[in-house]
Residue, then its C-alpha position, 0 to 999 in steps of 0.5 A: x532479525x530474520x529475513x522478511x521474505x521468510x515471514x508471513x505477509x502480515x508484516x507487510x504494512x507494519x512498522x514505520x514509514x517505508x521500512x514497513x513494506x521493506x522486503x527484509x529486515x536488515x541483518x546482523x542482529x544477535x547470532x543470526x547469519x547475515x542476510x544474503x545479498x539478494x535479500x539486501x538488494x531486494x529490500x533496498x530496491x523495494x523501498x526506493x520503488x515504493x517511495x518513488x511511486x508515492x511521490x509520482x517518480x515513474x521512471x525511478x519506480x519502474x527501475x527499482x521494482x525491476x531490480x527488486x524482482x530480479x533480486x528475488x527471481x535469483x532464488x527461483x521461488x515464485x512465492x517470494x516473487x508474489x510477496x514483492x508484487x503484493x507490496x506494489x499492489x498495496x501502494x497502488x490501493x493506497x493511491x486508488x489505482x485499482x486493478x486486478x494486480x496482474x503482477x501478483x495474479x501471475x504468481x498467485x498459484x504459488x503464493x502462501x495462504x497469508x498472501x492469498x488472504x491479503x490479496x483478497x483484502x486489497x480487492x475488498x473481497x472480504x472473508x472472515x476466515x482471512x482476517x487472522x492472516x491479515x496484517x495486524x493494522x488491517x484486521x479491525x478494518x476488515x472486521x468492521x467492513x465485513x460487518x457493514x460497520x465504520x472502520x476506525x482508520x485514524x487509530x492506525x499509526x503507520x501512514x501507509x497502512x492507514x492509507x491502504x486501509x482507506x483505499x480498501x474501505x473506499x473500494x468496499x463502498x464507503x465514501x464518507x466525507x470523513x474517509x475522503x478527508x482522512x485519505x487527503x490528510x494522510x497523503x498530504x502529511x507525507x508529501x505523497x503526490x500520487x495518492x494525494x492527487x487521487x484522493x483530492x480528485x475524489x474529494x473535488x467530485x464529491x464537493x461538486x456533486x454536493x454543490x459546494x462551489x467554495x470547497x471545490x475551488x479550494x481543492x482545485x487550487x491544491x491540485x494546481x499546485x500538485x500539477x505544477x512542473x517540478x524544478 
């Protein structure tokens, strides 16, 4: 296996669960030399940081992202640091936390073309020329959105990839009941407290605006459970 940080960003959201956004693949396959310590440290920290973020564990998240940044900084390569920040941005988009991804923007000048394309995608700034460089699960989504069509998000097997795609679709202007339900169901099935709360809040707003009092009440009960103090 080769180091993730030597690969293109289209691998960012492929694979299974949190391994899909790990910074590197574990070393030791075939005759390849073992991965350096900095890469193993960055992988472990980025995986823990993403998991903590999705579960709403802010202190753990902040600590682990800093460990990942520190590990990658030891290489002196801003392009690798940009990839780490882009992973963080993807999890934020999945949780409907939309900003200009300042951590990535400060490194964007040194980012590779694939990273730049993915950053634009996360901002819902769709360019047909970017599509071949996007993570494979996102290409069909980007094509559908660019053509003002309805992306087939349910076909994306990896939950985080699916939730990222849903966040991009929403950011691009799609806010159908089906999209909101997909966001809720995906986050709920994984026990991802942060994105689940974000998608539920949006779903409740839609229910209230549509005068669906019963649905809004059901969502309120789910939100109350999410907001309950952790033991």
